[in-house]
C-alpha positions in Angstrom: 0.0 0.0 0.0 2.8 2.5 0.8 5.9 3.1 -1.3 8.9 5.2 -0.5 10.9 6.2 -3.6 13.8 7.8 -1.6 15.1 7.0 1.9 13.3 9.2 4.4 16.3 10.2 6.5 18.4 11.3 3.6 15.8 13.8 2.4 15.0 15.2 5.8 18.6 15.8 6.6 19.0 18.5 4.0 18.4 22.0 5.3 16.6 23.2 2.1 13.0 22.2 1.6 13.0 18.4 1.6 10.7 16.5 -0.7 9.5 13.1 0.4 7.3 11.3 -2.1 4.6 9.4 -0.4 2.2 7.4 -2.6 -1.0 5.9 -1.3 -3.1 3.6 -3.5 -6.6 4.6 -2.7 -8.4 1.7 -4.3 -9.6 0.9 -0.8 -10.7 4.3 0.4 -11.2 3.4 4.1 -7.7 1.9 4.5 -6.1 4.9 2.7 -8.0 7.4 4.9 -6.8 5.6 8.0 -3.2 5.2 6.8 -2.5 8.7 5.6 -3.0 10.6 8.9 -0.9 7.9 10.7 1.9 8.2 8.2 1.8 12.1 8.3 2.0 11.9 12.1 5.1 9.7 11.9 6.8 12.0 9.3 5.7 15.1 11.3 7.3 13.6 14.5 10.6 13.2 12.7 10.7 16.9 11.6 8.2 19.0 13.5 7.0 22.2 11.9 8.6 21.5 8.5 6.1 19.1 6.9 3.7 20.3 4.3 1.2 17.8 2.9 0.2 18.2 -0.7 -2.4 16.0 -2.3 -2.5 15.2 -6.0 -4.8 13.1 -8.1 -3.0 10.9 -10.5 -6.0 10.2 -12.8 -8.3 13.2 -13.7 -6.2 15.8 -11.9 -8.5 18.7 -13.0 -11.5 16.8 -11.6 -13.4 17.3 -14.9 -16.6 15.4 -14.3 -18.1 15.9 -17.8 -16.3 12.9 -19.1 -18.0 10.8 -16.6 -21.4 12.4 -16.6 -22.2 11.9 -20.3 -21.8 8.1 -20.3 -23.6 7.9 -17.0 -26.6 9.9 -18.2 -26.8 7.9 -21.4 -26.9 4.6 -19.4 -29.7 6.0 -17.1 -31.7 7.1 -20.1 -31.4 3.7 -21.9 -32.4 1.9 -18.7 -35.5 4.2 -18.3 -36.6 3.7 -21.9 -36.3 -0.1 -21.5 -38.4 0.1 -18.3 -41.0 2.3 -19.9 -41.2 0.0 -23.0 -41.7 -3.1 -20.9 -44.4 -1.3 -18.7 -46.3 -0.2 -21.8 -46.1 -3.7 -23.2 -47.6 -5.2 -20.0 -50.3 -2.5 -19.9 -51.2 -3.2 -23.5 -51.3 -6.9 -22.9 -53.7 -6.5 -20.0 -55.9 -4.2 -22.0 -56.1 -6.6 -24.9 -56.7 -9.7 -22.8 -59.7 -8.2 -20.9 
């Protein structure tokens, strides 16, 4: 779940702004939300007052939801049309059979 690209002690030893890459795979959101604060606490204890957390999205960094809404709306519309057609077919069958 966690991956360190560089050794943590080497980066924190430099006096100029250290950069420690910390990658969390958030496929399981609950585990990621529990592990990130714990890891930030451990890193913060090693260098108090010098840690800045910066979150980045690897996929869809601009959070552009239009690419996901259009296919979702089309699926909902197709599902609704199929439901309406089957309901109209059942209503017509009852009307004819009476």
